C-alpha positions, 0 to 999 in steps of 0.5 A: 500500500502507498499513501499519498498526501497532497498539500499546498493548494489555496486561492490566488489571483491570476498571474500568481504562483503556488507549489503543490506537494505530494508526500508518499509513504508506505511501500514506496520502493516499488513506485514507477511513476507519479502524476498530477491530475486535476478535476474542475466541477462538471469536468472529467479528471485531466492529466497535468504532469508526470515523471518516471523514476527511471526517466530524466524527462518530465511530461506536461499537458499542453495547457500547462507547458511552460507554466507548470513544472513537476519535480521530485525529492527522492530523499523525502519521497515527495513530488512537487508541482510548481505552478506559475502564471496561474489562470482562472481556468486552472481552478480545480482540485489537484490530485497526485497519483502513483503507478507501480508497474512500468508503462509508456509516458503516453499511457501515464496521461490516463487516470486509469493507469494509476494505482493509488491516489491522494485526497486532492487539494483545491486550487482556486484562481481568481481573475 
């Protein structure tokens, strides 16, 4: 079992920044990848960014590329999502998730490819 706890959400004005954290605990040694997703009211959960422990690259959705950055701290078993130049359309609940088995970066854009999820953290961007 892996437990994930997100933090760092809040309310900001457009153009502002937030940094989300996702701390993993439990049987983390078998984690293969971690991702960030978001879900706005009335919309489906959508991919934001992901990384794989075996891969130096990171992957971001086109809608956040150049504004959001995913990174990790192995010593803390924590993954971060730095969000800059926030827009009202970034308003959503943000979730982190972990996948245990290898797969492609393309597949990691799909929510059903993940094994464990955090409880989510609200991000609200006002205009």
